[in-house]
C-alpha positions, 0 to 999 in steps of 0.5 A: 500499500502506497502512503502519502502524508496528509492524503487518505489511503483510499484517495491514492489510485494505486491503492484502489481495488477494482469493482470487478476483478479482471481475469487475465484470460479476458485480456488474452481473449480480447488479444486474440480477437484483435489479432483475428486468430481463432481459438481452435488455431491457437490451441493447435498452435500451442498444443493444448486442448481447445477446451482448456484454452477456452476455459482460460479465456472465459475466466473459468480456469487459471493461467499458470506458468506453463500456459502463460510461457505457451502464450508468450511463445505464441503471441509474444505477450510477456508471461510475467504480467499475465501471472501477475494479473492472475495473482491479483485476480485471485487475491481479490476474489479471495478477499471477497469470499465471505467464508475466508474472510471470516476464517481470517478474522478468526486467525487474527483473533487468535494472533491477538489473544496470543499476544495478550497472553504473552503481553500479560506475562503469561509466558507459560500460558500455552504449554507443551503439555501434549505432542501438538504444536502451538499451531494445533491449539490455534486451530482447535481454538479458532477453527474447529470450535466455531465451525463445528459449533459444539452443542455444549461449549462448556465441555469444550471449555473444560477440555481447554482448561485441561489442555491449557491450565495456565491460560487465564480464564478471562481470555478463555471465555473471550476465545470461546 
């Protein structure tokens, strides 16, 4: 993100996100139409099935490295910008996926809880009393519990108290 003193971040053009993400296949489709090349001819030229090319051009399949290099060889369109466009497209689509946004929010809560725990002087609040690494505690706290939706949350909390005996109670109930 670009920052300029005394300018709001959403007023800088490079920080704006498009209303509709553009799939790199759409750009390639325009390019081959402009050049007057048929999809079947291009597919034969780059030795890929017509259906694969058509799906990429219609935004139903991603542009991968191999495909981008084939397009570069056939059309002299640089592969790197196509791959960058695909990465940007993936990022925008993922940011707009509500289920993923919820999962991301849970991870951010987990990190904040661990930070609070550490800053509160509870260095041992996540002891390694079982063979599970800290990431699995996090998975249990923020992914499994909310997604499975335990019918009796107090049993889940009791299990956590058993696993994490030094976790402050206030933090435990905030998490659950």
